[in-house]
N, C-alpha and C positions, 0 to 999 in steps of 0.2 A: 080289251077282252083276246082270248087269245083264240088265234085265228081254226077257222076250224076245219081246217082240210089236216090240220096235225095234232090235232083237240079230245081224244080215244071221247070221246060222250054222246047221248042224240038220248030224244026224248024223254029225258028228266036222269039219267040215268047216265054216271057217269065212276069213269078207273076208278076206286080208290087210290092212284097215286096224288090224283087229283079235288084230295077232298082239301077244302080250304083257299084252292086255287080257280076253281072252277066253279062255278052254284048248278046245284042238281038234286031230282028231289031224293037219288039213290045215289048212293058208293060201291061199287060192286070188287071183287076179288076177279083176275082173270087168269086167263089161262096162255100157255105159252105155245106154240103149233108153226110146221113145219113146211114150207113146200115140197110137198109127194109128186108134184106133175113138170115135163118142163118151164111150163109155164103159163100164170090163170088169168084173169083180170077182177081186179078189183076194180067194183061198179059203183056207181051214187046211188042203187035201191036195189034189195032184192030181188031179184028179180036178170034171167039172161038180156030180157031184151033193152037195158039200162043202161047207161050214158058207162062208159068206158073209162076212168080213171088214171091207173094206172094198172102195173103188170105187176105180180110176182113171177119167179126164177125158183129155181130149182134149191132146193136149201134153205133156201131165207126163213126168214123170221115170223111170225106171224101170230101179233096178240091178241089174244079173243076175247072181247065181251060177254059179246054176245052172241046166244045159234039157236036155230031159230026154222024151222024148214025149209032142209037144207045147204040151210047161207048164215054163214060167221058174217059177223061185227066186230071189227076189227081195226090192231089199224099196223102196215108192213114197218117193219122195226128197221131196217133199213136206210127206209128212205122218209120217215113217219109222216106219211101219207095212208087217212082213213079211211076204210070203206067196205062194202061187203066180196065177202070173195067163198066162192061154193065152196060146201064143205067138205067135200070130197079129195079135193084139190090139197088138204091140209090133214097129216097127219101126228104123229110123235114126235117129239124132237129126238134127232141120234146123236151121233158123232159129230164134236165138233169143227167144222171145214179142213183138209188138208192141202181139197187147194179147188181152180175155179178155175171154167172153161176161157182161153183163151185164145183159142181159133173164130169168129167171125159164129160158127155153131160145128157142129160136132154129133155125129151119131156119138151116142147107146150103145152099145149089144147084150146079147143076153147070153153069151160067151166070149170070149180071152180071141176074136180072130173078126173078119170084114165080112167070112160069109155067115158069118153069125143073125139068128134077127134079131132086127134093132129094135131097141126099148123107147127110142124117143130119142128126138132130135134137140138138143141145147143149145140158148143161145150163149154167146160173150154173159160170161159173167154170173155163168149158173155156180154157184156149191157144191163142193163135191168133198162128198166125206172118204176118204183109199183104205182100204179093206183088205188089202190084198194089190199083184202083180203077178205077172205072169210073162213071161218074155216083154214083148212096148206093152202092151195091155195094162192099166192098171183101177185094179175090180170095186166100185161104188155099189150105194144102194141103187143109185140108176139106173147103171149096167155099167158094160170093160171098158174106153172109155182107152184112145191111144191116146199112148202118154205125150205127144207133140202137140196136141192140143192142148192138154194142160200147163198150169201154172202152178207151183205152190204159189199155198195160200201169200206167205212170206215175199215174196215177188210182182212187180210192176212191168207195166211197159213204161218209155220214158216218150211220150212222141205221144200224147192223145193229142194231137190232128193228126197224124198221125194211123192212130185209132178208129176215128171221122171218117177218114177218107176209105178204110173198110169199105164201110156202108152203103156207099155209093149206089143205088141203083134198089134201092132196099123202098119199098112200098111204104107213102108215107097209111101211117093209121094214131085213128085218133089217140092218145091215153095211151100206147103202144112204145115200151121200152126193150125190144130184144130186138132178134134178126129177122126175122120171119116181116117186121113191121112196126115201126116206130115214127116219134110225132118230134117236132123240131125239138125241146126240151130234152126233148127219152133220147135222146144222138150225141146234145154234148153232155146227159148224165151218165149216158154206157160206155162215152171217150177217155170219161174223168174215176169212175170207176176202175175202166182198168186202168187207169196211171196210179191207182194205189189211194187217190183224189177225196173226199166226200161229196155229195151234191145235191142240192136240194132239188127239185121234184119239175115246179112249175115256171117257165122264166122269167115270171116276175119276183119268185125266191131267188132264182138265178144270177137277177136284175140284183143282189146282193152282195156278190162276191168283189170280193179281189178289190181296187181304185178305178175310181171313175175314171180317164183318159183319154184326150181329142185326134192322137194320130192313132189309129191301128196297127198293129203287125198282124206279127204270126201268131195262131190263139188268142189274137182274143180277142172279146164277142162285143155280138152288135145286138142291137137290142131293139127291136117296136115294140105299140103294142099288142103288146100278147104275141112276143115272137123271137125269136132268139136263133143267130144264122153266129158260124162261128170265122176266122179266118184263116186262113191257107196264106197270103198272101199278104202284099198292102197293099193288094189290087181285089182279091178276089174269095167267095168265100164258101164255106158249104152248110148244109141245110137239110133239116126232110118241110118239102113245104107244097102247102093243096093243091097250090099251082103247077104244077109238075108230077103228085100223089107219090114224089120220090125223095128218097136223098137224093142231088144236086150241089156237081160244082157252078158255081158263073159268077158274072162280076158282079160287084156293090154294087158297080157304081148302075146295072142296069138290073137288080132288087131296087135301090132305090126307089127309083122312077118306074116301076113296075106296082111295087107295094104305096105307092104316093098313086097311083092312076085309077087305084081299085078301092079308094077306101082310106088303108092303111095306116097315110100318113107319114111324115118324115123318120127316120132313127129315136129312138129318145134317149137312148145311151151307146158308147161305148166304157165296155171296161176290160182289164188285165185282169184278170185268176189267177 
């Protein structure tokens, strides 16, 4: 059976593209939307109190299967995750992105000036379409951004570990993947996205990337049941974790001992992505 986290179907309805693949009473056409707020929660159920499973960032596409009572049920096109997003966070698809946010986070402004009113705080990997430029400011639908905080869509970082290290101290947030809060797999995903690489959302999905290894080195991933960390050298890891409630760097040996003591077991795999 297809992974329900990645399958655009629920309650007897499914996307028409899944006809003959996923059983459903009815197959319907979907509509594509685009995230028009800095970030929005993707939730398990249509309620602001429901569990956050993922997030969509500004400019990312969201394929809507059904919409009711202010909530859109659909699929985040960047990582394939399915869930509910508040309909007000989604708008019509506009121009294709030309840039993405390169800085950990960056303000958009209402005018090409650092003294102008901020339009929002946008996280790394938010997608932007340039509409013009004035001096060092690039105009987009999200506001005017300092050009130094952006990267052309065809450019990428060369060291995803260095990207992950920028998040040290960021609060831990279940289902988060933005610079104001993220979880273990969200940290890995953001670092890979900034480096021009695709990456699934959850740690068990990420455990399928690359190849198994025995002796980890910088850039390799360490997996436990329901958790992932990244090696920054042969002895230390960086990970978003609920023990520190933040992105932290610590010795791998210390993390193994603590996680085992708390009932999380030993590492299940070392992977070189």
